[in-house]
N, C-alpha and C positions, 0 to 999 in steps of 0.2 A: 380119656386117652387115646379113641379113634380118633378124634383127631389133630393129635399127633403124629399118628403113622401115617394120616393124608400129608399131611405137610410134607414129614420127610419124603415120605415120597416123591412128592412134587421136587421139591428140592433134588433128587437127586437125580430125578429128570430133567433138572433148568441145567445143573453142575452137566451134564452128559451132555444136552447141548450146546452150549457152553463150550467145550470142548473140543467140539464137530468143529464148531464156526470158528474156535480160533484153530485150531487144524488149514481149516480151510482159509483162513486169512495167511497162515503161512508159506499156504502150495500158492497163492494170489500172485503172495509176495516176490516167488520162482519167478513165475510165469513171466510177470512185468517188469522183473531184473533182465531177464532173456529178451526180450522186446524190449527193451531200454538200449540192453548193448548191441543187440543188431541195426539198430538203430544209428549208434556211436558210430558202429564202424562204416557202415552205407554213407555217413556224413564223412570221416574219415576221410574214404578216399577220391573223394572230391579236391580237385589241388585248388580251388578256392576257398571263399569263406562260407560256411552255411548255417544258416542257423531255423531252428525247426523247435515247433510249439503242436503239441497235441493233449486237446483237451476232451473226456468222458465229457459228454451234455448230461449225461444220466449221473454219477455220480461223484464229477468233480475229477474223478482218478487223471493225472497228466504224467507226458513226456517233454521234455526240456531242455534242451540244445542249445546254450550259444541263445537264449530264448532274449536275453534285454540289450543284446547287442541292434546300434543300427542301423539298416541298410537303405539305398535308391528302391525307390519301388515301381519303377516304371508303369506298366496300366494299374496295375492291384491297387493305384492308388482314387480311380473310379469311383470304390465305392463310398470313399471319404464326401466325393464331390455328387454322387447320387443321395447319399442321406442328409446334404443339404438343401439340395436341392427338393427332397420331400418333407422337409424340415421348412422351408418359406410354404410350400406349395400346401401345404395343411394351415400356415398361418396365415391363410390367404391374399398371399402376396402377387401371385396368378394363380393359371390355373394353367393342368396336363394341358389341356385343350387349345391351348393360348400355340397361336402360330409364330413360325419365325423362316424370314424369305431362307437361305444361305447364299451370300452376296461375293463376288470371288474376293475383298480382303480378307471374308469370314475362314480361306477355306489354310491347312494344314497340312501340312506333307506328311508321311509316315502311314500307317494302320489305317485302314478305313474306307468307307464307297463316296463319301462327299465328296471329295478332293477330286473326286471322275464324274461327276455331274456337270450339268451349265450352270452358268455364273447368274444367276441372278433369277433361275428359273423354276426352283426347286424350292419349297414352301415345308416346313412341319412342323409339328408338334412339340413341344416341351417332351410329352413322353416319349414320341419316335426320336428324340434324340439321346433320352436316358438310354433307350431299348439301344440304338445304334453302337452309344458309348459304351456297353459294356456287352454286346453279343458282336462284335466284329472291333470292337476297341477303337470308336472314330474317334479320330483327335480332331479331325475339324467339328462333331457336336460336342466334344469334351471340351473342347477350348470359349462353344459358345455358350456352354454351361457354366463355368468357370467365375464370366464374363456375367453371367447371369443372375448370379447367387453372392460373387464376391467370394476372394480368398480370404478375406478377412474372417470375412462372415462362417468360411468352412471351418477354419483355424479354431476361431474361439468357438463355435459346437463343439470342435474336437476336444479344446481343451475343456469345457464344462462336464464333459462325460469322465473324466481323469486320465484323458492320456494328456503324457509330457513331451512324447517323442513324437507323434503321427502326425504329420504336418504337409497341408500344400504350398511349394513356395515358388511354384514357376510353371506357367500352358505346359502345353504340349508339347514336342521338341525347340523347345527353347534351349540352344545348346552355351547361348553364352551366358543365360543366366545355371544353365549347371554348371561349366565351366568357372563361376566366381563361388563355386557351394551352394546355391540356392537350389538344393534338388529335392524331390517331394519322397518324403522321410517315413520310415514307420520301425518296430520291431515286433519279432515274432510275437509275443509275448504280448503289444498292445492290438497288431490285426488279430488274432484270438483272441483277445478282448472284446473287440466290434463286432465279431461274428458269432457269440459267444450273447451279446444284448440284441442281435436281431434275431438271431432265437428264438428267447426267452419274450421277445416282446417288449423288450425294456428300452429302446430308443424309442422315444416319443408315444407310440401305442403299439397294441397290436397288429392295429389296419395297418399304419406305418409301415413294419416290421413287414408282413406279408408281401406289401408291395413291393417293398425293395428285392427280397427272398424269391416273389413272384422271377421279377427282373432276369439275377442270378440263378437260376434255374435253366436258363434259354440255353438252347443248345449253343453248347462253340465247346473246341480241344483244351488240353491242357495235361501237365503232369502227371498230380494225383489224379485228375478223374481217369487217366491211360491207363491207370494201375490198379483199378477197381472193376467188378462184371461191372456187366453190359448194363445191365439191368437197376441197378443202386443208383436213385436222385443225387445230384449234388449241385449246392447252389456256392455259385464259384465267381473267381475274378481272376485270369495268370497276366502275370507282365513281363516284357521281357526287352532290355538294350543291351548292346555292347558289354559283354562280362558282368552282364544282372540278369539274371529271372527270382521272380519269386510269383508268389501264386498262395489266394486267401479263401479257404473250403471249408464247407460245412457235408459233411459225408452220410446224408442222412441217412443210414443206415438202420432198417426195421431192427426197433425194440433197445439200441445204443448207436443211437447218431453222437458224433462226435465232429470236433473241428481240427484242421488243418492247415499251420500256418510254414512257406519254409520259405527260402530265402536266401543267394546267395550272391557276392559281388566277388570280385574281382579273379573271374570262373573264366574256364578256359576249354574252347570245343562243347561238347555235349555232354561235359560232369556234369550238371548241375538237371540237366532233362532225363537224365538215368537216375540219377540219384533221386531225384522227384517221381520216377515210377517206382521205383523201389522201396521207398517210402512207406508211400500208398500201399501196395501191397501186404509190407508188413505191416499196417496198422490195421489193411480190410483184415486178415487172418486174426490178426488178436483178439479188435472186438467181435470179430463176426464168430468167434470158438466161444465168450461171454456172453454174447446173447443169446446164442443157444445150447447153452450147457446147465445144468441143473446145478442146487449148491453145491453140488460135491465132482461137480465137474464133468459128468454126464452128459451127453448128447442123448437126447430124448425126444423124439415129437411130443406136443404139449395133447393134451387129451381133448376129444373136439368133443 
């Protein structure tokens, strides 16, 4: 009889706890929907076509707007190139300490610094080229790395991790190829998948992913970064061309890291830049609240 009473009491407690959990799931659903509505309103205010994916790396919760549309990537695609460089280095095809002399015929216009340095007077390591490609979006460094690893190999690797739309189809600033429709492309969903793999250490190895992330965390500017508090670290790569703005990012928010990928084409003026900043602020507001809230949505300092 005594055991039956204990079991009944436990059942009542369990049901009570379940009721609280269900109630909070409903509350969180409301909060999620409010945030989703805010994000869609921001996207709708832009005059171009914009796609967004945001992924909670703790729970898998997702926000998605036009996430399967294909967009030209501008310099954000350089993350895919960096991944292939790291893959081939791990396979022993070359070392990051191997050096390459920068000749006049190697130089590409647009962003970067190598274009402005001496012809044949500068010698850099493969690691140096990777850092320049990501931090100052150096097009000369990028083209040298594409030639080093091979465009077909980059795309084979992207296909091998299940990506159907993310492809490198031209060297940087090859406008002829761009006119022919041979652009570097991805979707918000696939870019988010790449960033998730890197965060979780699931591309080749934890060591390789950490190397890539260490380069992506180096100082630079971007729309998502500008919408965050200065003390929140971000691993990211932005990109931009006329009418196009993109950014792939992992926001390393303490206790609640998340991925954000934003892409726009057919853009006008600074619509995308403003929208990216607003999207970033909205997502940080949402995830930072979840990170510091109790199970019932109260903000309480954790016990010391």
